[in-house]
C-alpha positions in Angstrom: 17.1 6.7 -4.7 15.6 7.8 -1.5 11.8 8.2 -1.0 9.5 9.7 1.7 6.3 7.7 2.2 3.5 8.9 4.5 0.4 6.7 4.8 -2.3 8.8 6.4 -5.0 6.8 8.4 -8.6 6.6 7.4 -10.9 7.9 10.2 -11.9 5.0 12.5 -9.2 2.6 11.3 -7.3 2.2 14.6 -8.8 -1.3 15.2 -7.9 -2.4 11.7 -4.4 -1.0 12.1 -4.0 -3.0 15.3 -5.2 -6.2 13.7 -2.7 -5.6 10.8 0.3 -4.8 13.0 2.1 -8.1 12.6 1.4 -8.2 8.8 2.8 -4.6 8.6 5.9 -5.5 10.6 6.5 -8.6 8.6 6.2 -6.6 5.4 8.7 -4.0 6.7 11.1 -6.7 7.8 11.7 -7.3 4.1 13.1 -3.8 3.8 15.3 -3.6 7.0 18.4 -2.7 5.1 16.7 0.0 2.9 14.9 1.9 5.7 16.3 5.2 6.7 13.5 6.1 9.2 10.1 4.8 10.1 7.4 5.3 12.7 3.8 6.2 13.4 2.3 9.7 13.7 -0.4 10.0 16.3 -2.8 12.2 18.4 -2.8 11.1 22.0 -2.6 7.3 21.8 -4.4 7.1 18.5 -2.3 6.5 15.4 -2.9 8.9 12.5 -0.4 7.7 10.0 2.8 5.8 9.2 6.1 7.3 7.9 8.7 5.4 6.0 11.8 6.9 4.5 13.5 4.3 2.3 16.2 3.8 -0.3 14.9 2.0 -3.3 16.1 1.6 -6.9 13.4 3.6 -8.7 10.0 5.3 -8.5 8.2 2.1 -9.7 9.7 0.1 -6.8 8.8 2.9 -4.4 5.1 2.8 -5.6 5.0 -1.0 -5.2 6.5 -0.6 -1.7 3.8 2.0 -0.7 0.8 0.4 -2.3 1.5 -3.3 -1.6 1.8 -2.6 2.1 -0.7 -4.9 3.8 -2.4 -2.2 6.0 -2.9 -0.1 2.9 -4.3 -3.1 1.0 -6.7 -3.7 4.0 -8.1 -0.2 3.7 -6.7 1.4 6.9 -5.2 4.4 5.0 -7.1 7.2 3.4 -4.1 8.4 1.2 -0.4 8.1 0.6 2.1 10.9 0.1 5.0 9.4 -1.8 7.9 11.6 -3.0 11.5 11.4 -3.9 13.6 12.6 -1.0 17.2 13.5 -0.4 18.9 12.5 2.9 20.8 15.7 3.8 21.9 14.2 7.1 23.5 11.2 5.5 22.3 8.9 8.3 19.4 6.8 9.5 17.2 7.4 12.5 19.1 4.6 14.3 22.2 6.9 14.1 20.4 9.8 15.8 22.5 10.9 18.7 19.4 11.5 20.9 18.4 7.8 20.8 15.0 6.2 20.5 13.3 7.8 23.5 13.2 11.0 25.5 11.7 14.3 24.4 8.9 15.1 22.0 9.3 13.8 18.4 7.7 15.4 15.4 7.2 15.0 11.7 7.2 18.4 10.0 6.1 18.6 6.4 6.4 21.7 4.4 4.4 21.4 1.2 5.0 23.8 -1.7 6.3 24.4 -5.1 8.3 27.0 -6.9 11.5 28.4 -5.5 13.1 25.8 -3.2 13.5 26.6 0.5 15.5 25.0 3.4 17.9 23.1 1.2 20.7 23.5 3.8 20.7 21.5 7.0 19.6 23.8 10.0 22.4 24.7 12.4 20.9 22.7 15.3 21.3 19.3 13.5 21.7 17.4 16.8 17.9 17.6 17.2 17.3 16.4 13.6 16.4 12.7 13.1 15.9 12.9 9.4 15.9 16.0 7.1 15.6 16.6 3.4 13.7 18.0 0.4 10.7 16.4 -1.2 11.2 16.0 -4.9 9.4 15.0 -8.1 9.8 11.4 -9.3 12.7 12.5 -11.6 14.3 14.5 -8.8 14.3 17.8 -10.6 11.4 19.7 -9.0 11.4 20.7 -5.4 8.0 20.0 -3.8 8.7 20.7 -0.2 10.7 19.6 2.8 10.3 16.7 5.3 11.9 16.6 8.7 11.7 14.2 11.7 13.0 15.9 14.8 13.1 16.2 18.6 11.7 19.5 19.9 10.1 20.9 23.1 6.7 21.5 21.4 4.9 21.7 18.0 5.7 25.4 17.5 9.5 24.8 18.0 9.3 21.9 15.6 7.5 24.0 13.0 10.3 26.6 13.3 12.8 24.2 11.6 11.2 25.4 8.3 11.2 28.9 7.0 7.8 30.6 7.5 6.1 31.9 4.4 8.0 29.7 2.0 5.4 26.9 1.9 1.8 26.6 0.9 1.3 24.6 4.1 3.3 23.3 7.0 2.0 20.3 8.9 3.3 19.2 12.3 2.5 15.7 13.6 3.5 13.9 16.7 5.8 11.0 15.7 7.7 8.2 17.4 10.4 5.8 16.4 8.8 2.8 14.7 9.5 -0.9 14.3 9.0 -4.0 16.2 9.2 -3.6 20.0 12.5 -5.0 21.4 
C-alpha cells in the first residue's frame, strides 16, 4: 500500500529541524527501499515541511512511520497529512527523466471530496515526478490528488489539476530530498 505523508513545519522550527537533520536521515535510511519520493517544501531558504511517499504494508504501519519520525517527536511539525495514495506513474522520483536538479520543482495538493477528479495521468507526464490520488485508509474514498512536478512557475504547476474540482489547491516549492551525495 502506498501512502502520502506531508509533515508541515511549526512556525519558528527551522533551527530545531536543522538540529534534527541527522536523526531524520537516519530514520529515513531504514525505509530506503520503501520510499517512492521524498523531500522538503520551502519558502526561500526556509523549510516549511517534509514530503514522503512510501510503500508500507498497512495504515497502522504508515501511522507509525509518520508519528515516530524523530523531527515530529521533537515538536518541529505542526501537523501531518497522511493519506493512502496510488502511484499512477509506477515509478519513484529517482526514475524521473528530468533528474534531481534543474528547473523549479513543486508539490501540488488538491484537497477535496465527492466526485473524483484527475484520476488519469496528465498528457505531459515527462514533467511529473510523482502523481496520484489521495485516498481514505481503506482506499475506497477519493480525498484529493497529490503531484510532484517540474514547472516554470507556481501557476503552471497548479494547472496540473482541474480548476473548480477541489475545495483547495496548494502549491509549495519542493526539492528532491535525502542525504547529500
